[in-house]
C-alpha positions in Angstrom: -4.6 19.9 24.4 -5.1 21.4 21.4 -8.1 19.9 18.8 -5.6 17.6 16.7 -3.9 15.7 20.1 -7.3 14.9 21.6 -8.3 13.1 18.0 -5.1 11.6 17.9 -5.6 10.4 22.1 -9.4 9.3 21.3 -8.0 7.3 17.7 -5.3 5.8 20.3 -8.1 4.8 22.5 -10.5 3.5 19.9 -7.4 1.2 18.4 -6.0 -0.2 21.7 -9.6 -0.9 22.5 -10.1 -2.9 19.6 -6.7 -5.0 19.7 -7.6 -5.6 23.6 -11.2 -6.9 23.0 -10.0 -8.9 20.2 -7.3 -10.6 22.6 -9.7 -11.0 25.2 -12.6 -12.9 23.0 -10.6 -15.4 21.9 -9.8 -16.7 25.5 -6.4 -17.4 24.8 -3.5 -18.3 27.5 -1.5 -15.6 29.0 1.5 -16.5 27.3 0.1 -16.4 23.8 -1.8 -13.0 24.9 1.1 -11.3 25.8 2.9 -12.6 22.6 0.1 -11.0 20.3 -0.2 -8.0 22.7 3.7 -7.4 21.9 3.1 -8.2 18.1 0.5 -5.4 17.9 2.3 -3.1 19.7 5.5 -3.6 17.3 2.9 -3.2 14.4 1.5 0.0 15.9 5.3 1.3 16.6 6.4 0.4 12.9 3.1 2.3 11.3 3.8 5.2 13.8 7.5 5.4 12.8 6.5 5.6 9.2 4.4 7.8 9.0 6.3 10.0 11.5 9.3 9.8 8.8 7.3 10.7 6.0 6.0 13.7 8.0 9.4 15.1 8.7 10.8 14.3 4.8 7.6 15.8 3.4 
């Protein structure tokens, strides 16, 4: 694992921890929790795709 990959993994773990802690702090029912978790996953996925596409074409 090179340095860049390690930094990316640490960033991802931190971002995931922030999202997870915000969902847990709200004490929502599991159904709502899952909808929000899927929404966050979609947001991070779209951001990843936009950045990856930009890197490929740049």
